C-alpha positions in Angstrom: 0.0 0.0 0.0 1.0 3.6 -0.5 -0.1 7.0 0.6 -1.4 9.2 -2.2 -2.4 12.9 -2.2 -6.1 13.4 -3.0 -5.2 15.4 -6.1 -3.5 12.4 -7.5 -6.3 10.0 -7.0 -8.0 8.4 -10.0 -11.3 6.5 -10.3 -10.6 2.8 -10.0 -8.1 3.0 -7.2 -8.8 0.9 -4.1 -8.6 2.2 -0.6 -6.1 0.3 1.6 -7.4 1.7 4.9 -10.5 3.3 6.2 -10.9 7.0 5.6 -12.4 8.8 8.6 -13.4 12.4 9.5 -14.0 13.5 13.1 -14.4 9.8 14.2 -16.8 9.0 11.4 -15.8 6.5 8.7 -16.4 8.1 5.3 -15.2 5.1 3.2 -14.1 1.6 4.3 -10.9 0.0 3.3 -11.4 -1.9 0.0 -13.7 0.8 -1.5 -13.1 1.2 -5.2 -13.0 4.9 -5.8 -15.3 6.7 -8.1 -15.1 10.4 -9.1 -18.0 11.0 -6.7 -15.9 9.5 -3.9 -12.9 11.7 -4.7 -15.2 14.8 -4.8 -16.5 13.9 -1.3 -12.9 13.6 0.0 -12.3 17.1 -1.3 -15.5 18.4 0.5 -14.2 17.0 3.7 -10.7 18.4 3.1 -9.1 14.9 3.2 -5.6 15.5 1.8 -4.0 12.1 1.8 -5.4 8.5 1.7 -3.9 5.0 1.5 -4.5 3.1 -1.6 -3.6 -0.5 -2.6 -0.9 -1.4 -5.1 -0.8 -4.3 -7.4 1.2 -6.4 -5.0 -1.6 -6.0 -2.4 -3.9 -7.9 -4.6 -1.5 -10.8 -5.0 -2.7 -14.0 -3.3 0.3 -16.4 -4.0 4.0 -16.3 -3.4 4.8 -16.0 -7.1 2.3 -13.2 -7.7 3.9 -11.3 -4.8 7.4 -12.0 -6.1 6.6 -10.7 -9.6 5.4 -7.4 -8.0 8.4 -7.1 -5.6 11.0 -4.4 -6.1 13.8 -7.0 -5.8 12.4 -9.1 -8.6 11.9 -6.0 -10.7 15.5 -5.0 -10.2 16.6 -8.5 -11.2 14.3 -8.4 -14.3 15.7 -5.1 -15.4 19.3 -6.1 -14.9 18.6 -9.4 -16.7 17.2 -7.6 -19.7 20.3 -5.3 -19.9 22.6 -8.3 -19.4 20.9 -10.2 -22.1 21.3 -7.3 -24.5 25.0 -7.1 -23.8 25.6 -10.8 -24.0 23.7 -11.0 -27.3 25.8 -8.2 -28.8 29.1 -9.8 -27.6 28.0 -13.1 -29.1 26.9 -11.7 -32.4 30.2 -9.8 -32.7 32.1 -13.0 -32.0 30.1 -14.8 -34.7 30.7 -12.0 -37.2 34.4 -11.6 -36.5 35.6 -14.8 -34.9 37.3 -12.8 -32.2 37.0 -14.4 -28.8 34.7 -12.8 -26.3 36.7 -11.4 -23.3 36.4 -13.8 -20.3 36.1 -10.8 -18.1 33.3 -9.3 -20.1 31.3 -12.5 -19.5 32.2 -12.6 -15.9 31.2 -9.0 -15.5 27.7 -9.9 -16.8 27.5 -12.8 -14.4 28.8 -10.8 -11.4 26.4 -7.9 -12.0 23.4 -10.2 -12.1 24.7 -12.3 -9.1 24.6 -9.1 -7.0 20.8 -8.9 -7.6 19.7 -12.0 -5.8 20.9 -13.2 -2.3 20.8 -17.0 -2.7 20.5 -19.8 -5.2 17.1 -20.6 -3.9 15.9 -17.0 -4.8 17.5 -17.4 -8.2 15.4 -20.5 -8.9 12.3 -18.5 -8.0 13.3 -15.6 -10.3 14.1 -17.9 -13.2 10.7 -19.6 -12.9 9.0 -16.2 -13.2 11.0 -14.8 -16.1 9.2 -14.6 -19.4 11.8 -14.8 -22.2 11.4 -13.0 -25.6 10.8 -15.7 -28.2 13.4 -14.0 -30.5 16.2 -14.4 -27.9 15.5 -17.9 -26.5 19.0 -19.3 -27.2 20.8 -16.2 -25.7 18.4 -16.3 -22.7 19.0 -20.0 -22.2 22.7 -19.6 -22.1 22.6 -16.6 -19.8 20.3 -18.4 -17.4 22.5 -21.5 -17.6 25.6 -19.4 -16.6 23.7 -18.1 -13.6 22.6 -21.6 -12.5 26.2 -22.8 -13.1 27.4 -20.2 -10.6 24.8 -21.3 -8.1 25.7 -25.0 -8.5 29.4 -24.1 -8.1 28.6 -22.2 -4.8 26.5 -25.1 -3.5 29.2 -27.7 -4.0 32.1 -25.3 -3.2 34.0 -25.7 -6.5 37.5 -24.2 -6.5 37.6 -20.8 -8.1 39.1 -21.8 -11.4 36.5 -24.6 -11.8 33.7 -22.2 -10.8 34.8 -19.7 -13.4 35.2 -22.3 -16.2 31.8 -23.7 -15.4 30.2 -20.3 -15.6 32.0 -19.6 -18.9 30.9 -22.9 -20.3 27.3 -21.9 -19.4 27.6 -18.9 -21.6 29.1 -20.8 -24.6 27.8 -24.4 -24.6 24.7 -23.8 -26.9 26.4 -21.3 -29.2 26.1 -23.8 -32.1 22.3 -23.4 -32.0 22.7 -19.9 -33.4 23.6 -21.6 -36.7 20.5 -23.9 -36.6 17.3 -22.5 -38.1 15.1 -21.2 -35.3 12.0 -22.8 -36.8 13.6 -26.2 -36.0 14.8 -25.3 -32.6 11.5 -24.0 -31.3 9.1 -26.1 -33.4 6.0 -26.8 -31.4 5.3 -30.2 -33.0 7.5 -33.3 -33.3 10.6 -33.2 -35.4 11.2 -35.5 -38.3 14.3 -37.7 -38.2 16.0 -35.4 -40.6 15.1 -32.3 -38.5 16.3 -34.0 -35.3 19.6 -34.8 -36.9 20.0 -31.2 -38.0 19.3 -29.9 -34.4 21.7 -32.5 -33.0 24.6 -31.0 -35.0 24.7 -28.0 -32.7 27.4 -29.3 -30.3 29.8 -30.0 -33.2 28.9 -26.7 -34.8 29.6 -24.8 -31.5 32.8 -26.7 -30.9 34.0 -25.8 -34.4 33.1 -22.2 -33.9 35.3 -22.0 -30.7 38.3 -23.7 -32.3 41.3 -21.4 -32.4 39.8 -19.0 -29.8 42.2 -20.0 -27.1 39.4 -20.9 -24.7 40.6 -23.6 -22.2 40.3 -27.0 -24.0 38.0 -28.4 -21.3 35.5 -25.6 -22.1 35.7 -26.4 -25.8 35.3 -30.1 -25.0 32.3 -29.4 -22.8 30.6 -27.6 -25.7 31.1 -30.7 -27.8 30.0 -33.2 -25.2 27.2 -31.5 -23.3 24.6 -33.8 -24.8 26.6 -37.0 -24.0 25.0 -39.1 -21.3 26.6 -41.3 -18.6 24.8 -44.4 -20.0 26.0 -43.8 -23.6 22.6 -42.7 -24.8 23.7 -39.2 -25.7 25.3 -37.6 -28.8 27.3 -36.9 -30.9 29.7 -39.7 -30.0 27.9 -42.0 -27.6 30.5 -41.4 -24.8 30.0 -43.0 -21.4 30.9 -42.2 -17.8 34.3 -40.8 -17.3 34.8 -40.4 -21.0 32.6 -37.3 -20.6 34.3 -34.0 -19.5 33.2 -33.1 -16.0 32.2 -29.6 -17.0 29.9 -31.3 -19.6 28.5 -33.5 -16.9 27.5 -30.5 -14.9 26.2 -28.7 -18.0 24.0 -31.7 -18.9 22.2 -31.2 -15.6 22.0 -27.4 -15.9 20.8 -27.6 -19.5 18.1 -30.0 -18.6 16.9 -27.9 -15.7 16.9 -24.6 -17.5 15.1 -26.1 -20.6 12.3 -27.5 -18.5 12.1 -24.5 -16.2 11.5 -22.2 -19.2 8.2 -21.8 -21.0 8.0 -23.2 -24.5 5.4 -22.8 -27.3 3.9 -26.2 -26.5 4.0 -26.1 -22.6 4.2 -24.0 -19.5 7.4 -23.8 -17.5 7.7 -26.9 -15.2 8.0 -26.5 -11.5 11.3 -27.4 -9.8 9.8 -30.6 -8.2 8.4 -31.7 -11.6 11.8 -31.3 -13.1 13.4 -33.3 -10.2 10.8 -36.0 -10.8 12.0 -36.4 -14.5 15.6 -36.3 -13.4 14.9 -39.1 -10.9 13.5 -41.2 -13.6 16.4 -40.5 -15.9 19.1 -40.6 -13.2 21.2 -43.2 -15.2 21.8 -40.5 -17.8 23.5 -38.1 -15.4 26.5 -38.3 -13.1 24.6 -39.2 -9.9 27.5 -38.0 -7.7 27.0 -34.5 -9.1 23.2 -34.7 -9.6 21.9 -36.0 -6.3 23.4 -33.3 -4.0 22.2 -30.6 -6.4 18.7 -32.2 -6.5 18.6 -32.1 -2.7 19.5 -28.4 -2.6 16.9 -27.6 -5.2 14.3 -29.6 -3.3 15.2 -28.1 0.0 14.7 -24.7 -1.5 11.0 -25.6 -2.1 10.2 -26.2 1.6 7.6 -23.7 2.7 6.4 -23.0 -0.9 2.9 -23.6 -2.0 2.0 -26.0 -4.8 -1.2 -26.8 -6.7 -1.9 -30.5 -7.4 -3.8 -32.1 -10.3 -7.0 -32.1 -8.2 -6.6 -28.2 -7.9 -5.9 -28.5 -4.1 -3.2 -26.2 -2.7 -0.6 -27.5 -0.2 2.6 -26.4 1.4 5.8 -28.3 0.9 6.6 -29.5 4.4 9.3 -32.3 4.2 11.6 -33.7 1.6 12.2 -37.4 1.5 15.9 -38.3 1.3 15.2 -41.1 -1.3 12.2 -39.7 -3.1 13.3 -36.1 -3.5 10.6 -35.1 -6.0 7.7 -36.5 -3.9 7.6 -34.5 -0.7 5.3 -34.5 2.3 2.8 -31.7 2.0 0.4 -30.1 4.5 -2.5 -27.7 4.2 -3.8 -24.9 6.2 -5.7 -27.3 8.5 -2.5 -29.2 9.2 -3.7 -32.2 7.2 -0.7 -34.1 5.8 -0.3 -35.6 2.3 2.7 -37.8 1.5 3.2 -37.7 -2.3 5.5 -40.7 -2.0 2.5 -42.8 -1.0 0.1 -41.2 -3.5 1.4 -41.7 -7.1 -1.8 -40.5 -8.6 -1.3 -37.0 -7.1 0.9 -34.7 -9.1 2.2 -31.2 -8.6 1.2 -29.1 -11.6 2.2 -25.5 -10.7 3.7 -23.3 -8.0 1.5 -20.8 -6.2 
């Protein structure tokens, strides 16, 4: 709520507090002002009233977050950072000259200063609405941010942290050479189209050749779609054959892809994403993945979720062995254990 001078009032504004004159209530809180109401305030010489702001009408955590000043600062910085990153990348594509590592780290550090914890970053990323014309740039920028959070969570040494963040910026650069109508096609791809999209790691690796980037970053760009069980591409590598940066990026790429809205679906919730990762755990390095999954899940404690029966619950407890299927409770303290109710699914965050 905010205080507003009577002369600045407009019809349609909603009073946040009662307006009284000499002990008599003229208008109750919640009154939607009309011009007649405003004229009456003038007759009674009421100079200042309290009106409700958009955030005051928010009923869920994510609605309140979207209206918060902190999120608006992040959103503004993110848009500016995206523009800078896009320009740097396009210049690299046009000239072949390597982007300054420090320029990319400056982008990261400036955005990192606008959220206090990794848990808050997850909330912010879930609420960002990317421009469809900048999806690849947005994906890489967000991946670099999540890479930094993961590095903090597992206390990576500084050089490894920096290389992981830089890999986040670079790993999907080959997609900029793939037709966008294939990348973001809403329907199923044909086998030929799938093969064309799957060339992007090799394309990106070739683009970075001769730039002087650390070899392990270049190798991670090439191998970020390889999987621990050998089901990935382009070379069907397995286990330790896959660069460790690429093993981290495989997790980051999967999370960011599913946490972002696409033409055919809404953004998935963190717990929905963790459920898919649990099913596909053989594809990832479990020693890296499981601790990160637990941190992501722990960040959801206290948040409100909507289930497929439209009931709303609070995340109360995370199971150590069923990370994506927490214990929930509602406002009447009734408890629901999703690990025991497979038919109940989280469909959105509140």
